[in-house]
N, C-alpha and C positions, 0 to 999 in steps of 0.2 A: 547367534547373530550372523547374518549373511555378510558377504564381502561389501556389498553396497551400503548396508547399514553401518558397517565399520568406517567406511570412507566418509559417509555423511556425518557421523559423530566426530571424526577427526577434523573435519572442516567446519564444525559448528553448525551443521545443517539439520539438526534434529527437529523433532516435532515442536511446533510453536503452539502454546496454549493462548488463544485469543480471548480477551475479555468480552468481546462482542458475541461470543458463543453463549454467554450467560444471559438469562432473562432479565428484564427490567426488575428493579427492586425498590423498596421503600426505606427511607431513612427513619430513625426513631422520631424525629420531629414531624415527618409526614404521617406516621402512624398515630401520633398523639393528636394531630389536627383532625384526622378522620374519626378518631374515637370521640372527639368532642363535638362533632356535628349532631344536630338534632335527629331523632328517629325519622327514617324515611328520606334523609338527605344524603347526598354523595357528591362525587365529582365526575365530570366527563372530560376525557382527554381528546385533543385534536391537534393536528400539526398544520401550520400555515407555511406555504413555500416562501422562502426568502433567498436572496442571491447566494448566501453561504450554505444553504441547506434547508433546514426546517426550524420553525419557532414553535415551541410548545404552547398550546392554549389550554388552560385548565378552567373549567366552569363549575362552580359550586351551586348546588340547587337540588331539587327533588331527584331522587334516584331514577334513572331513565331505563332501568332494566337490570337483569342479573349481571353481576360483576364478571369481568373477563377472567378466564381460568388462571391466568398468570397472577392476578391479584385476588384470588379466591379468599374470602373472609373479610374483604374490604370493599366498601361501596364505590367501586371504580369501574366505569364503563369506557370502553375504547374499542376501536376496530382492530382486527388482526394486523392490518398494515401499520397502524400507529404503534402497537405493541412491538412489532417486529423491528421497527426503526429505533425503538428505545432500548434495544438489547444492549447490555453492558452499562446502562446508565441507571442512576438512582433518582427517584422522585423525592424532592425535598420541599419543606415549607419553612420559610425564614422571613422574619419581619413582615408577616402578613401576606407574603407572596409565595406562589408555587414556582419551582424551578427544577432543573435537572443538574445534578452534580456527578462527578466521577473522579477517580484517581487515574491519571495517565502516566504510565511508565515510559520514559523516553531516554535513550542513551545514544551517544555519538561514538562512531567507530572510524578510526583512521583507515585509509586504503593505501595501496602501494603508490597511488598517484598523490603527490603532496597537495594538489589542488582539488582533490576529491574527498568528500566525507559522507559517510552513511549514517542516517538517523533511524534508529530501530525502536519501534513502539510495540505495545502489547495489543494493538488493535489492527484489524485487517483493513488496509487502506485501498487495496486494489485486488482484483481477480486477474492474475496474469501480470504482464509488464506493459508500462506506458512510458514513452520517452517524449520529453518536451524541450523545445528550443525557443529562442526569441521569436522565431517566425511561425510557431505553431498557432493555428487558428482555433478558437473555440475551447480553450483550456478551461477546465472546471475551476471553481472559485479557489479551492485549496491550492491549486497549481498556479493560477493566474497571479495571485498575490505574491508568490515567490519568484516566478520566472520574469516578472517585470522589473525586479530589482536590478540595479546597475552592477551589483557585485555577484550576481548569479548568471552563469553562462548557459547551463542546461541542467535538466533535472530528470532523473529516472525514478519511477515508482514501481515497486514490485512487492506484492503481498503486504508485509508490515514494515517496509523499509522505503525511505526516500533518500536517494543519493544526489548530492549537489556537486556540480563542478563550478568552482568559484572563478571570478575574473582574476587575471594576474594581479598580484600584490594586494588583493582584497584581504581584509581581516576576517577571521572566522567568528569572532564574538558577535557582531551584529547579525550574521547569518544564523548562528546557533539560536539566538533569541527569536528571530523571525520564524524559523522552522517550528520552534516550540509553541509559539503563539498560534501559528496557522493550524498545526495538528490539533491542538487542544480545542480551538474554536470549531474546527471541522467536526470533531467528535461530539462536542456538546450541542452542536446544531443538528445532530443526527444526519450528518452528511452522507453516511453510508459508504459503500465500497465503489471505487472507480472501476469502470469496465472498459477494456481496450476494444477497438473495432475488431471484428472477426477477420482473421487472416484467411487469405485464399488457400484452399486445400492444396497441399503439395502433390503434384502428380507422382504416380509410382515411377520408380526408376532410380537413377543415380542420385538426383537431388534429394529425394526422400530418404535414401539410404545414408547419404552424407549427413543429413540433418539429424537422423536418429543417433548416429555415432557422436555427433557434437552435443546433442541433448544429454547423452549418458556420461560423456567424458570431459566436455569442455565447459558447458554452461554452468554446472554447479560451482566450479572454481571461479569463473567470472562473477557469478552472483555473490560469492563470498567476499569478493574484492570490490563490490559496488558497481559492477559493470554488466554488460551483456553484448550480444552481437546480432546482427541481421545477416542472413544468407541471401545475397543479392542475385548471384547467378553462377552457373558452372558452364564454361565454354572451352572446348578443346583442352580439357584437362586442367584448366585454371579456375580455381574457386575464388570468387570475389565476395568479400565480407565487409561489413561496416561495424567497427567497434563503437559502442555507445556507453554512456554513463561515465564512471570514473576511469574506465579502460581507454576511453577515446584519446586522451592526451597523456596517458601514463608513460613515464620514461621507459618502462619495460615493455611497451606494447609491441615493438618490433620483435623482441625476443619471444613474446607470447605467440605472435603470429607465425614466425618462421621456426623457432625452436620448439614450439609446442603444438600448435594446431596443424601446421603444414607437415611436420614430421609424423604426427599421428595419422593424418589422412592419407599420406603417401604409403604408410605401412598397411593401413586398412584397405586401400584401393590401389595396389601397386601398379596396375596397368591402366588406370583411369584418371588418377589425380597426379599432376606433375608439380603444381605449386599453389600457394594460397597468397592472395593479394588483399591488403586492407585498403579500402577506398575511404578517404577522409570525407 
């Protein structure tokens, strides 16, 4: 095991097994319903767009073609796109209706910031990192229903984690429930993974080199604590950053910037970096 692997294991940053890496499946009730259909009959799957994601539409009738390979052996037709969106979900039949079900694992983790809490699930929520505040325009449904709450100040999404910074004196109980409901509804509606806007490529030179050092040595620690940072600029030896997520208002943020990030960058770039400033 290499040094970086040991560091990741020590920080709890090991490989995550995502449920949405698994193909769609059938419940025993769904298999029984399909087995009971007359010869030549089957179901066709389709998804209708709704604000929260997609709504499954199941039509029973004459088989419309060969079954999709994922459902081989069962008379189910669907496009590759539909089957892909249903990854990690189970097709079920209950009380005369078709539906999707799944088990969602969700845990809450405290951060060094008493007003920050990370919610970790076994589903991939985003590819990369997205940060939302009250003034963010066009937030997706999963985020909009949380960020508009009076007890939520900002929200950071990365991979399989949502980190909430609560409003002062707000109780965690209602936020915990809201996050749980929002994530489960997002998953059951085949909402998929959120994608951040593409960052502009960093030019070669000092800024790119500084960012590589922070990616390797700073970001994993911030991610563990439910935070992140943006590199805003480097001018005359001064690195300006913006802490986000749980790190934004953490009582230890000044120590993180000056005693951690600044010290590391001054050692890595002794003649080029003189200080690091956090811009609120």
